[in-house]
N, C-alpha and C positions, 0 to 999 in steps of 0.2 A: 666794124660795127661801132666801136668806141669813137673812132675819129668821125664817122658819119653823124654821131650824136653830139658832136661839138666838143669832145673831150680830147686832151692830149695824152698819149700813152707811150710808155717806155717799157720794153720787154727785157727780161734778163733770163738767160739760159746758158747751159754749159755745153750742150751737144747740138749737132745738126747744123746744116748750112742755112744761114739766115740771109734773105735778100738785102742788098744794100739800101733799098728803099725803106726798110723797117728801122725804126728808132730802137736800137738794141744794145744791151750790155752783155759782153761775154764773161761768164763767171769762170775764172781760173783758166786752165788749159788741160790738154789731154794727159800730161804728166800728173797733174793733180788728181785726175780721175783714176788713173792706174794705181797711184800710191794709196789712195783712199780705199779702192777696191781690194788691194792686197792686204791692207790692214784689217778690213772687215772680214776677209776670208780667214785670217789667222786669229783675230781677237774678238770677233763678233761685235764690232763697234761702229756699225753704220751710223753716219751722222755726227761722229765725234772728231773727224779729221778736217782737212781743208780749211784751216784757220786763216791762211793768207788769202785764199780765194774768197772766203766769207767776209773778211775785213774789206777787201776791194769792193764787194757788192754793197756792203753797208755804206761805204764812202760814196758810192755812186747814188744810192738812194738819198743820202743826205744832200748831195749836190743837186739832184733832181727835185727834191722836196715835194713828193706826191701827196695828194689829199687822201688817197686810198692805196693800200698795198693788197694785191691779190696773189695768194700763193696757191699754185695748182699741184705741184709735186716736188717736195724737198728731197726726194730720194735721188738715186742715180749716182751716188758717190761724188757729190759735187759741193756740199755745204756742211758747215759745222752748225748743227741745230741749236745747241745751247747758246752760241754766240748770236745767231740770228734772232732767236726768240727773246733773248735778253735785250737786244736792241729794240725789238717791237714793243716790249713792256716799257722800256724807258722813253721811247720816242713819243708815245701817245698817238701815233698815226693809226688811223682806223685800218685794220687788217682783216681780210676775209680769206679763210683757209678752206679750200674745197678738198674734203677727204675723199679719195678715190678707192681707199681700202682701209684696213684695220690697223695699219702700222703705227698710227699715232698713239694708240692705247694698248699695244702689246709689247712684250719684251723682245720680240724678234720678227714674227711672221706678219704677212700682209693679209692672211685669210681669217685669223681670229677664230678658228674652229676648235681650239684645244681647251679642255676643261681646266688646264693649269692657269689660264688667264684669271679665273675667279680667285686664285690664290696668289696673284702677283707674279705669275710666271716662274721660271726656273726649270732646269732639266728639260730643255725645250726639245720636243720630238720632231720639230720641223726646222731644225737648225740648218739642215742642208738644202732647204728651199730658199728662194729669194727673200731677203738678201743673204745669200749662201755663206755659211761659215764652216770651215773644215777643221778649225782649231778649237779654242776654248768655248764654253757655253757661258755667255755673259747676259743671258736673257733676264735674270732677276735684277741685275744692276741696271740694265737698259730700261726696264719697266719703272724702277724707282726714279731714275733720272728723268724720264719723260714725264712722270707724274709731277715732279718738282718744276720742270721747265715749262710745261704747257698749262699748268693750273693757275687760276687767279689773274688772268690778263684782262683788264677791264675793256681794252680797245680791240679785243679779238672776237670775231664772229665766225661761226662754223657753217659750212654748207655741205650737204651730201647729195649725191645723185639719186639715192633710193631711200624709201621709207625704212627698209630693212636696216641699212647702215645707220640711219638716224636713231633707230631703236637701240642698236648696240652702243652707240655713243652715250645714250641716256642711261645705260647700265654701267658705264665705265667711269674712270676718274675725271672725265670731261663732262660729266652729267650736269654741272652747274651752268654750262653754256647753253643758250637756246640754239637750236639747229634749224636752218632753213633748207628744205628739200627742193632742189632744182634739178630735174632729170637731165641726163645727157641729151644732146640734140644731134641731128644729122642734117646734111644738105639735101633737101628734097628736090633740088634741081638736078642733082647727080643721081641719087638713089630713087629710081622710078622704074616702072615697067619698061624693059629694054629688049627689043627683038634681037635674036641672034640665030646662028646656024649650029649651035652647040649640040642640039639633039641629033641632027643629021651627022655632024662631025664625029660624034662618039657612038653612033648607031643606037640611039635611045628613043627612036620615034615611037616605039610601042611599050616603053617602060614608064613606070611611075618613079620619078626621081626624088630620092631622099637626100637632102643636102646638109652638110655640116661645114662650118667655116670657123677657123681659129687662126690667129697669127702664128702660134706655135702649138701643135697638138701635144698633149701630155696626159699623164694619168689624171691630173687635176681637171683638165679640160674635158675629161670624159672619153678619151680616145678608146679605151677598151670597152666601154659601154656602147660606143658607136660600132665597134667591130662585132660585138655580141649581137647588136641589132641587125647588122648586115647578115649574120649567120642565120638568124631566126626568121627573117622575112622570106616570103615565097618568091619565086623567080620572076614575078611580074614587076618587082621593085629593083631599082638599081641605086645603091648608095654611092655618093660622091663626097670626098673629103678635100677641102681646099685649105692649104696652110702647110707650113714646114712640119715635117714629121720624120723622126728617125726610125720609126717602125712602119714600114709599108708592106709588110708581109701578107696582109689580107688580100687574097687574090680576087675576092668578090667585091672589092671596093675600088672605084676609080680614084686614084691619088693624083692631086694636082698641087705641086709644091707651092706655086703662087700664080696669080693671074697677072697678065701683062699690063692691065690697066683697070681702072674702076668700072669702065664700061663693060668689060668682059665679066667682071664680078657681078655687076647688075644683070648681065645676061644669064648667068648661072642662077642667081636668085629668082629671076623671072621664069626661067625654064623649069625650075624645081616645082614639084607638087606639094612638098612640105619641107620646112626647114626644121632640123632637129638640133637642139643645143643641150647636150647631156653634161653640162658643166657641173663640177662638184664644189666650186668655190668662185663666186662672182658677186660683183656689186650691182651693176646695172649695164649688162652687156649691150653694146651698140649693134652687134650682129643681129640681134632680134629685131631692132628698129629698122635696119637695112633690109631685112627680108620682108617685113611688113610693108615698107615703102615701095617695094617692087611687086607687091600684090600676093605674097606667099604667106600662108598661115604658119604658125610657130608651135612646136612642141618643145617643152623644156622641163628639166627636173625642177622641183621646188627648192631651188638653191638660191640663197641670198635674195637679191632684188631682181633676179632674172624673171620671175613670173609677173612682175608688176606691169610690164608693157604689153602683155599678151591679150588681156581683156577677153572679148568674145571671139577673137580671131586665132584661137589655138587651144591647146590643152596643156595642163600642168600635171606632171607625174611625180610621185614620191621620189625623193632623192635616192638614186641607186637602184630603183625598181626596174630591172631589165624587162621583165614580163609586161609590166605596165607600159613601158616604152613601145613595145611591139604592138600591144592593143591600141595604143593611141594612134600609131601610124595607120593601122587598119580602120580605126573609127573616124579619123579626121576627114577622110574622103566622103563619108556619109553625112557630114554636118552641113554641107552646102555653103561653106564660107567662100565668098566671092573675092575676087581681086580688088574690087572697089571698096569692100568693107575693110580689107587690110590696109589699103592706102589711106582710107579715112582715119583709121586708128593711128597710123603713123603721123598724121598731121599734128598730133599733140606733141611731137618731138622735133618740130621744125627748129633748126639751130638758131635761126634769127629770133624766134620767139623766146628761146631760152636765153640768148644774149640780152634781150630786152628785160627779161626777168632779173638777170644779174644787175643790170643798170638801175632798175627800179629799187632793188634791195639796197644797193650802194647809196643811191640818192636819198632814199627814205631815212637811212641811218645818219647820213650827213646832215640832213635837215633837222632830225631829231636832236642832234648834238649842237649844231651851230646856228640853227634857225634859218639857214639858207643853204642852197646847193653850192 
């Protein structure tokens, strides 16, 4: 998208295989990641290691001399956050940080669900969640360091995918920054109604399919709420869970560890009568968008930004309300929501439109500062 708009782009990442055709900088190496992860496990210091790797990244940025720096995710045991943001502060380069969770303004966790946040963290109850620490609790120190490092940078702009996260930013020590909300997007040429033989293959021709999808199912993703739902629905419904799951003991649920390709996933979204997302911590989940794009209505807990994409094509249930979740599954079939309505709702999340919104935001600020793009 950026290149098609006449811009030159250089990507930087620490993990994954990047095609040779991509102008790319490799941040550190796998040994850096392992050492950083080990230190974080023991000392709760995510983002304080990887000095050599971060120094190399800064040198590459200086060599490339970009007009704009876009930060998507500084986690992953790859960078020294104080070093990176000190450079951003000194360089004056316009920097746009898309916050995908709450980590930027908490002492440890990415969910931001703890009342200790209001007191500057400390004695973290979520220390064993990502970024997991089995050693000391450094959440108070982390909070104070982030407050110092991230505050008062004149050339830093914040973006969030959801109004919910934007609201939390406004209550945090980042409140002095203006925040632009740009929702996540999906590829509507991929996620669309897709015919399949999945109903026949799994003997579900006469069943109402209730679908749940997660990369990794966990308590936070609502795994046990989904199991409870399966137990309470009558036998005309069949629950299907897609995603890695260490607890597949529920006999009345079809467990699919992963789909072989996105076409098969779209086939499941399309075959389903309703998509249920019982997440207990989320920013703006793309699985909701994918289901809508395939023509399937969505039921979700009132968690984070998850309800924001539902509109009139689904139902929102109070967080953790198992009985309400059951009622919603029974009620949604009576609402007459059509596949076409769901697809129309999903058009608001076309990834190309979202890319264009990013470009417009970048260009607008550049023009405001320099008088030209």
